[in-house]
C-alpha positions in Angstrom: 13.6 1.9 39.5 14.2 5.4 38.1 17.2 4.2 36.2 15.2 1.4 34.6 12.4 3.7 33.6 15.0 6.2 32.2 16.7 3.5 30.1 13.3 2.3 28.8 12.3 5.8 27.8 15.7 6.4 26.2 15.3 3.2 24.1 11.8 4.2 23.1 13.0 7.6 22.0 15.8 5.9 20.2 13.5 3.7 18.2 11.2 6.6 17.4 14.1 8.8 16.4 15.4 6.1 14.0 11.9 5.6 12.7 11.6 9.3 11.8 15.1 9.8 10.6 15.2 6.6 8.5 18.9 5.8 9.0 18.5 2.1 8.2 18.1 0.9 11.7 15.3 -1.7 10.8 16.6 -4.6 8.9 13.7 -5.4 6.7 15.5 -6.9 3.8 17.8 -9.0 6.0 14.7 -10.8 7.4 13.2 -11.5 4.0 13.0 -15.2 4.6 10.7 -14.6 7.5 8.5 -12.3 5.4 8.4 -14.9 2.6 7.2 -17.6 4.9 4.6 -15.4 6.6 3.2 -14.1 3.4 3.3 -17.5 1.8 1.4 -19.1 4.6 -1.2 -16.3 4.5 -1.7 -16.6 0.8 -1.9 -20.4 1.0 -4.6 -20.2 3.7 -6.6 -17.6 1.6 -6.3 -19.7 -1.6 -7.5 -22.8 0.3 -10.4 -20.9 1.8 -11.5 -19.6 -1.6 -11.3 -23.0 -3.1 -13.0 -24.9 -0.3 -15.4 -22.4 1.4 -16.0 -20.1 -1.5 -17.7 -16.7 -1.0 -20.8 -15.5 0.6 -22.4 -14.0 -2.5 -25.1 -11.4 -2.1 -28.4 -11.5 -3.9 -27.0 -9.3 -6.7 -25.1 -12.4 -7.8 -27.5 -15.2 -6.7 -30.8 -13.4 -7.3 -33.6 -12.8 -4.8 -36.5 -10.6 -3.8 -36.5 -7.0 -2.9 -39.0 -4.9 -0.9 -39.2 -1.1 -0.5 -41.5 1.0 1.7 -41.6 4.4 3.3 -40.0 4.8 6.8 -43.0 6.8 8.0 -45.6 4.7 9.8 -48.9 5.4 11.7 -47.1 4.9 15.0 -44.0 6.8 14.1 -40.8 6.2 12.2 -40.4 2.6 11.2 -37.0 1.1 12.1 -35.0 -1.6 10.3 -35.2 -3.8 13.4 -39.0 -3.7 13.3 -39.0 -4.7 9.6 -36.6 -7.6 10.3 -38.9 -8.9 13.1 -41.9 -8.8 10.8 -40.0 -10.6 8.1 -38.9 -13.4 10.4 -42.4 -13.9 11.8 -44.1 -13.8 8.4 -41.6 -15.6 6.2 -39.7 -17.7 8.7 -36.3 -16.7 7.4 -33.7 -14.0 8.0 -33.5 -11.2 5.4 -30.2 -10.9 3.5 -30.0 -7.2 4.3 -32.2 -4.4 5.7 -31.2 -0.8 5.4 -32.6 2.7 5.5 -31.9 5.4 3.0 -32.7 9.1 2.8 -33.9 11.3 5.6 -37.1 13.1 6.7 -40.2 12.6 4.7 -38.3 10.9 1.9 -36.7 8.2 4.1 -37.3 4.6 2.9 -36.5 1.1 4.0 -35.0 -1.5 1.6 -35.2 -5.2 2.4 -33.4 -7.9 0.4 -33.8 -11.6 0.8 -33.4 -15.0 -1.0 -36.0 -15.7 -3.7 -39.5 -15.9 -2.2 -42.6 -17.5 -3.7 -45.8 -15.4 -4.3 -47.4 -16.7 -1.1 -44.4 -15.6 1.0 -44.3 -12.2 -0.7 -48.0 -11.6 0.0 -47.7 -12.8 3.6 -44.8 -10.3 4.3 -46.6 -7.4 2.7 -49.8 -8.1 4.6 -47.8 -8.4 7.9 -46.0 -5.2 7.3 -49.2 -3.3 6.6 -51.0 -4.8 9.6 -48.2 -4.2 12.2 -46.3 -1.1 10.9 -48.9 0.7 8.7 -46.6 2.6 6.4 -48.1 6.0 5.2 -48.6 7.1 1.6 -48.0 10.6 0.3 -51.3 11.8 1.8 -50.4 10.5 5.2 -52.8 7.6 5.2 -51.8 3.9 5.8 -51.7 2.0 2.5 -50.5 -1.4 1.5 -49.8 -0.1 -2.0 -46.7 1.8 -0.9 -45.0 -1.6 -0.2 -43.4 -2.5 -3.5 -41.7 -5.7 -4.4 -39.4 -6.7 -7.2 -37.3 -9.7 -8.3 -33.5 -9.2 -8.4 -31.7 -11.1 -11.1 -28.2 -12.5 -10.6 -27.3 -11.5 -14.1 -26.4 -7.9 -13.2 -24.0 -9.0 -10.5 -22.3 -11.4 -12.8 -22.0 -8.7 -15.5 -20.4 -6.4 -12.9 -17.9 -9.1 -12.0 -17.0 -9.9 -15.6 -16.4 -6.2 -16.3 -14.3 -5.9 -13.1 -12.1 -8.9 -14.1 -11.6 -7.3 -17.6 -10.6 -4.0 -15.9 -8.3 -5.9 -13.6 -6.5 -7.6 -16.5 -6.1 -4.3 -18.4 -4.9 -2.6 -15.2 -2.2 -5.2 -14.6 -1.0 -5.1 -18.2 -0.7 -1.3 -18.2 1.0 -1.3 -14.8 3.6 -3.9 -16.1 4.4 -1.7 -19.1 4.6 1.5 -17.0 6.9 -0.1 -14.4 9.1 -1.8 -17.0 9.7 1.5 -18.7 9.9 3.8 -15.7 11.9 1.5 -13.5 13.1 -1.8 -14.8 11.9 -5.4 -15.3 12.9 -6.7 -11.8 10.9 -3.9 -10.2 7.9 -4.5 -12.4 7.9 -8.2 -11.4 8.2 -7.4 -7.7 5.4 -4.9 -7.9 3.1 -7.3 -9.7 3.7 -10.0 -7.1 2.7 -7.5 -4.4 -0.5 -6.6 -6.3 -1.5 -10.2 -6.7 -0.8 -10.8 -3.0 -3.1 -7.9 -2.1 -6.0 -9.2 -4.3 -5.7 -12.8 -3.0 -5.4 -11.8 0.6 -8.3 -9.4 0.5 -10.5 -11.9 -1.3 -9.3 -14.7 1.1 -10.3 -12.7 4.2 -13.8 -12.2 2.8 -14.0 -16.0 2.3 -12.6 -16.8 5.7 -14.8 -14.4 7.7 -17.8 -14.8 5.5 -18.3 -11.2 4.6 -21.0 -10.8 2.0 -19.7 -10.1 -1.5 -21.6 -7.4 -3.4 -20.9 -5.4 -6.6 -19.6 -2.7 -4.3 -17.0 -5.2 -2.9 -15.8 -5.9 -6.4 -15.5 -2.2 -7.3 -13.7 -1.5 -4.0 -11.2 -4.3 -4.7 -10.1 -2.4 -7.8 -9.6 0.8 -5.9 -7.1 -0.7 -3.4 -4.8 -1.7 -6.3 -4.1 1.9 -7.0 -3.2 2.6 -3.4 -0.9 -0.5 -3.2 0.8 0.5 -6.4 1.4 4.0 -5.2 3.1 2.9 -2.0 5.3 0.4 -4.0 6.3 3.1 -6.5 7.3 5.4 -3.7 9.6 2.8 -2.1 11.0 1.7 -5.5 11.7 5.3 -6.5 13.9 5.7 -3.4 15.6 2.4 -4.1 16.4 3.6 -7.6 17.8 6.8 -6.2 20.0 5.0 -3.6 21.4 2.5 -6.0 22.3 4.9 -8.8 26.0 4.2 -9.6 26.2 1.5 -7.0 28.4 -0.9 -9.2 31.3 1.5 -8.9 31.1 1.8 -5.1 32.1 -0.5 -2.3 30.3 1.1 0.7 27.1 -0.9 0.6 25.5 -3.8 -1.3 22.3 -3.6 -3.3 20.4 -5.2 -0.4 21.7 -2.7 2.1 20.8 0.3 -0.1 17.3 -1.1 -0.7 16.9 -1.7 3.0 17.9 2.0 3.6 15.3 3.0 1.1 12.6 1.1 3.0 13.7 2.8 6.2 13.7 6.2 4.6 10.1 5.8 3.3 8.8 3.8 6.3 7.4 6.8 8.1 5.9 8.1 5.0 4.2 4.8 4.3 2.8 4.6 7.8 1.5 8.2 7.6 -0.1 7.6 4.2 -1.8 4.4 5.4 -3.1 6.1 8.5 -4.5 9.0 6.5 -6.1 6.6 4.1 -7.6 4.4 6.8 -9.2 7.2 8.9 -11.7 8.3 6.2 -12.5 4.7 5.4 -13.3 4.0 9.1 -15.5 7.1 9.0 -17.2 5.8 5.9 -17.9 2.5 7.7 -19.3 4.3 10.7 -21.6 6.3 8.5 -22.5 3.2 6.4 -23.2 0.9 9.4 -24.2 3.3 12.2 -26.3 5.8 10.3 -27.4 4.2 7.0 -27.4 0.5 7.8 -25.3 -2.2 6.3 -25.4 -1.2 2.7 -23.3 0.1 -0.2 -21.1 2.4 1.8 -20.2 -0.3 4.4 -19.4 -2.8 1.7 -17.1 -0.3 -0.1 -15.4 0.8 3.1 -14.8 -2.8 4.3 -12.9 -4.0 1.3 -10.9 -0.8 1.2 -9.9 -1.1 4.9 -8.7 -4.7 4.4 -6.9 -3.8 1.1 -5.1 -0.7 2.4 -3.6 -2.7 5.3 -2.6 -5.6 3.0 -1.2 -3.2 0.4 1.0 -1.3 2.9 2.5 -4.4 4.4 3.2 -6.0 1.0 4.9 -2.8 -0.3 7.3 -2.7 2.6 7.8 -6.3 3.6 7.3 -8.2 0.3 8.0 -6.1 -2.8 11.4 -4.7 -1.8 12.9 -8.0 -0.4 11.7 -9.7 -3.6 13.3 -7.0 -5.7 16.7 -7.6 -3.9 16.6 -11.3 -4.6 15.8 -10.7 -8.3 18.6 -8.1 -8.6 21.2 -10.4 -6.8 20.8 -12.9 -9.7 22.7 -10.4 -11.8 26.4 -11.3 -11.7 27.4 -7.6 -11.6 25.6 -7.1 -8.3 27.0 -10.3 -6.9 30.5 -9.2 -7.8 29.9 -5.8 -6.2 28.7 -7.5 -3.1 31.9 -9.6 -3.0 34.0 -6.4 -3.3 32.1 -4.9 -0.4 32.7 -8.0 1.7 36.4 -8.0 0.7 36.7 -4.4 1.7 35.1 -5.0 5.1 37.3 -8.0 5.6 40.4 -5.9 5.1 39.0 -3.3 7.4 38.4 -5.9 10.1 41.9 -7.2 9.7 43.4 -3.7 9.9 41.8 -2.9 13.3 45.0 -2.4 15.1 45.6 1.2 16.3 44.3 3.9 14.0 42.2 2.2 11.3 41.2 5.5 9.6 38.3 5.4 7.2 38.0 1.6 7.4 36.5 1.7 10.9 33.2 2.9 9.7 29.7 2.2 10.9 27.8 1.1 7.8 24.5 1.7 9.5 25.2 5.5 9.7 24.0 6.9 6.4 25.4 10.4 7.1 28.9 9.0 7.9 28.8 6.9 4.7 27.9 9.9 2.7 30.6 12.0 4.2 33.2 9.3 3.6 32.0 8.8 0.1 32.4 12.5 -0.6 35.9 12.4 0.8 36.8 9.4 -1.3 35.6 11.1 -4.5 37.5 14.3 -3.6 40.7 12.3 -3.1 40.3 10.4 -6.3 39.7 13.7 -8.2 42.8 15.3 -6.6 44.9 12.3 -7.5 43.8 12.4 -11.1 44.4 16.2 -11.6 47.6 17.4 -13.5 50.5 18.6 -11.3 50.2 22.2 -12.2 48.3 25.2 -10.9 44.9 25.9 -12.3 44.5 29.3 -14.1 42.6 32.1 -12.5 43.8 31.3 -8.9 46.2 33.6 -7.0 49.6 31.8 -6.8 52.1 34.3 -5.4 55.3 35.4 -7.0 56.8 31.9 -7.4 53.6 30.7 -9.0 53.4 33.6 -11.3 57.0 33.1 -12.5 56.4 29.4 -13.1 53.1 30.2 -14.9 55.0 32.8 -17.1 57.7 30.2 -17.9 55.0 27.7 -18.9 53.3 30.2 -21.1 56.6 31.1 -22.7 57.5 27.5 -23.3 54.1 26.6 -24.8 54.0 29.7 -26.9 50.5 30.6 -25.7 49.5 34.3 -25.5 49.7 35.7 -22.0 46.6 37.7 -22.4 48.5 41.1 -21.8 48.7 43.7 -24.5 52.2 44.4 -25.6 53.2 48.0 -25.9 
């Protein structure tokens, strides 16, 4: 029993150690077909939900009625639950949203609903005054402090239109930046990941029925920057690992890209956790303290988008980049040379196999062997003579003097 627990603890420490050291132990790129199928099914479900179910649009998009009143009443502080009960009993419908804002004497309650006719508006205001008696500035109950207004859906539509324009401009600028800073294949892979994040976030809103407000649209734009940042971090490591790869036969492009994902995996996890924690705090404040309002809407879309962005950066963008790069004949030939070298190493495993018996999953061993290979190549290409400036002994000095005499070069000594 103790041995079993010890082995389990050792395996757990081994996984955590590989996660922190990033030595390429997790084959992310090798399972890219699994990720493609998973992300493809998720995107398909989200697209179908958007097309069939649509979105639960708030009154900022559809229009409606809005009421505002002080939170101070004759019997004490008026709560959002009390206002909702009065609304249901007087109007016969559920309010779209009820939230409190402010604190102390300036606290107010805001109620939004579907468009109401004048009779329903009058009935609700009269019921609120009779049952809750909100106080005016002088501390006396007054029906005049209950204000009502009509909310037009034009404002929400204008916000959406501006957000779509901003999204298009953002994608164009991102494409140009990635194409110049990295390369075309990386730009395409990053854009696919960004589109995935937008579609999945919008699809989750459609599936679960979250209310879409202008804050939701604004929050959707903010998650694109986070997703792009995570993707750029991974791609920058891929670019570093694959520099000069065509002249080497230690790893293929896919293996080097997978190593880059492992090396940035812990950083991506930590970044996502650090980003999610304040968003969760924002949701707690928005829902628990201020009611379901602007803060909650903004935090909810960011929470969904951050999780989707982190997953797409690690499991979608890099595998897609590998498939795009492997269309290049140069990288396919390099992969063939790697396979041929490993085949020779497998065939030569009789006795001492030397450098060929190498664990390709050990990045430190690979780096050590690569340095040795370059040093041997440099030594083989050096001329067969001693370099000037090094102590060579008497024999070396006599040979150096003969060489200088034969070449007619000055010895550097002053003749007397």
